C-alpha positions as CSV (number, residue, x, y, z in Angstrom):
1,M,29.5,-3.9,13.7
2,Q,28.7,-7.0,15.6
3,V,31.0,-10.4,16.6
4,T,29.2,-13.5,16.4
5,A,30.0,-17.3,16.9
6,I,28.8,-19.5,14.1
7,S,29.4,-23.3,13.7
8,T,28.3,-25.9,10.9
9,P,27.7,-29.6,10.7
10,R,30.5,-29.7,8.4
11,Y,32.7,-27.9,10.7
12,P,31.6,-27.9,14.2
13,E,34.0,-26.1,16.0
14,W,32.8,-22.8,17.6
15,R,34.5,-19.9,14.9
16,W,33.8,-16.1,15.1
17,R,32.4,-13.7,12.3
18,I,32.6,-9.8,12.1
19,T,29.4,-7.8,10.0
20,D,28.7,-5.0,9.3
21,Y,25.2,-3.5,10.1
22,A,24.7,-4.1,6.7
23,G,24.8,-7.8,7.4
24,E,28.3,-7.9,5.2
25,T,30.7,-10.2,6.6
26,V,33.9,-8.1,7.2
27,E,36.1,-11.1,8.7
28,E,35.6,-14.8,9.8
29,S,38.2,-16.9,11.4
30,N,40.0,-20.0,10.0
31,V,40.8,-21.0,13.5
32,G,38.0,-23.2,15.8
33,F,37.3,-22.7,19.3
34,P,36.4,-25.2,21.8
35,S,32.9,-22.8,23.0
36,I,31.1,-19.8,22.2
37,A,32.5,-17.6,24.8
38,A,35.5,-18.1,23.6
39,A,35.3,-17.7,19.6
40,V,33.3,-14.2,20.6
41,A,36.0,-13.4,22.8
42,A,38.8,-13.6,20.5
43,G,36.3,-12.1,18.2
44,T,35.7,-9.2,20.2
45,E,39.9,-9.1,20.2
46,R,40.2,-9.2,16.6
47,L,37.6,-5.8,15.9
48,A,39.5,-3.9,18.6
49,S,42.5,-4.6,17.0
50,L,40.7,-3.5,13.5
51,N,40.0,-0.3,14.4
52,V,37.5,0.4,11.9
53,V,34.3,2.7,11.7
54,D,31.0,0.9,10.8
55,R,29.7,3.7,7.9
56,S,27.1,0.8,6.3
57,D,23.7,1.7,6.6
58,A,21.1,-0.9,8.0
59,A,19.9,-3.4,6.6
60,T,16.2,-2.7,5.6
61,R,13.4,-5.1,6.1
62,P,11.9,-6.7,3.0
63,W,8.6,-6.6,4.2
64,H,6.3,-3.4,5.6
65,P,5.6,-4.0,9.7
66,R,1.3,-4.2,9.7
67,P,0.0,-1.4,11.8
68,G,-1.2,-2.1,15.6
69,R,0.9,-5.7,15.4
70,R,4.2,-6.0,17.4
């Protein structure tokens, strides 16, 4: 699971979002935070309190890497 901070023009305060490794949103905060760090810290605390294990498959790429290129 990952915790990220998000902000949009419509809602400029930072919020945290918990996603699984498949990219699905597990939970998102309703409360705004003044900084990215504060949002991620609060989201990390929430993730720990959920006590869940991510059993999802990792997201697959919609494209195939080309040989010899990075």
